[in-house]
N, C-alpha and C positions, 0 to 999 in steps of 0.2 A: 595543483593537484591531490596531491595528500589532503589539504581541509577539505576540499570539494567532493573526495572520496567521503571520509569522516562527517563530512554533512549528511552526504547521500546515505549510509549507515546508521545516524541517530534518525534523520527524520523518517526512515525506512522502519525501523525498528520500533520506534515511536509510531508510527503508521500500521505498522501491524499490532499492536500489543492496542490498539486504539482500538482497532476495526475488528479483533476479534475478544474483547473485552466482553464480558458476561455479568451483567446485573446481577444482584443477590435473588431474585425470584424468578431469575429466566431460563427457559427450560436449554436441555440440549441444543448445541447449534447446528444448523441444517446450513447444508451446502449454499453457498451463493447463488445467484441465478446460471444459467451457464447462456453465455452471452454469445459461446461460438466463439471459436479460435479468429484471432486478429480484431477483437471487436473491443472496445476499454470494457473492463468489469470493475476497475473502484478507482478514484484517486484522492490523492486529499491536498487542501489548498490552506497554504499558512495564511497568518493575521497576525499585526502589532496590538490587535483590540476584538477578542474571539465575541465580544457583546456587541461590538457594531456592524462586524461580519455577518453575526447570526442574522441579523432585522434586517443589513443590506439584502444578502440571499435567499433570505425567508419571505420578503417583500416580492424580486424580483424574480424567483422560483417556486415557491409556496413551500418551499422546501420547511420540513420541522426537524429536530432533532433530539436526539437522544441522550442523557447524559453516558458521561464514559467512567465505569467505575474505576475510583481510586487515581482520580484529573480533572481538576476545574480548569486547566487550561485546553479542553477540547469535547468537541461533542462532537455523534454519530450522526452523519447528513441521514435525513429521511426521508426519498420521495414518494408520494402517493402509497406509503405504507412499506415500501423498501429501504433497507439501506441500501447507501448507493458510493460514501463516501464518508470524508473523515475533516471536517473543519479545526485547524487545531492553531494553539500561538506558535510563532516561532522561534526557533533557538538563533536570536540575535537578529539581525537585521536581512526584513526579504530580500531573495535572490532569484535566482533563474532555477535555483537548484533545490530551492524551498519547498517545491511540486511536485507529487510525481501521480504520474499515469502508468496505471494497471492494466495490460495487454495480456487478454486470454491465449493459452497455447494448449495445443495438444495434449502435447508432451514437451514435459521442462528442459530436462536433462541435453536431449536433442538440437532444443531453443538455443540452450547456452549452446554450445557446440557449435552450432551454426554464425550465431553474433561474435563468435571469435575466429570464425575464419572468414566472418567478413568484414574485421577488424575492429570488432567492439572489445571491451572487456567487462568480465565477469566480475563483482564490485567481492569482494575478498567476504569471507564469510556466506556467502550465497549461493548454490539455493539451500532451503530447507525449508520443512511442513510448517501448515501453520496447526495453531492447535485443535485439539477436537474434532482431526480427521477434515477440516476442511480444504483442502488439498495443500499445497508447496508454492515457494515465490521464490524468484531471486529480483537482482538489480543489477543491467546493464548499464554499460557506457556507450554510447556507439562512438564512432569512429571520432567523432568533433567532441566528447568529453560528457553528452546531455544524460541521465540517467532517465533510463525508461524501466518499466518494474513488468515482469511475466510472473504470471497466474495461470494454475494449472488446478485444477481441480482435481486434480490425482494425485496421493500424497507419493513422494518417492519412497522408491523402498531404503532399509536403513544402511545398504552398501554406496546408495548414491549421494549420502551428505555429505559435505566437506567436514574432515577429520578436525577436532577439537573445534 
């Protein structure tokens, strides 16, 4: 379980840095699309071969890709001009825990509390605010141990962030 949580944290940390990375000439970041509570807001796909996966998904879904500053191991997925996720090289062998889907919620802190009440676990180090005021995220493990990301368009107030 410890390795799984570590993998989720590493996956999510990379995904967040990728999702919020700005290119040198990019204008200030705007909020992601408001898809509404309970709907998928972002996702990550891992691969062992970035070039092959870009070609596969590009041809399958007509996705395009933007570079991620500081990484030749990842690409931002763009569908019809809108960033929708990240394609990145996996940290080791592909496993069921290498991809994370982020579901939009109205309020992050109450959603984390509800997940705990229902038998889930909030992964240590979460929730936290995304850069540039683009919202906040948490990763939870459901009672079976599957990671699910929670995304709120509203940043957390400083008092709601975990210590350290």
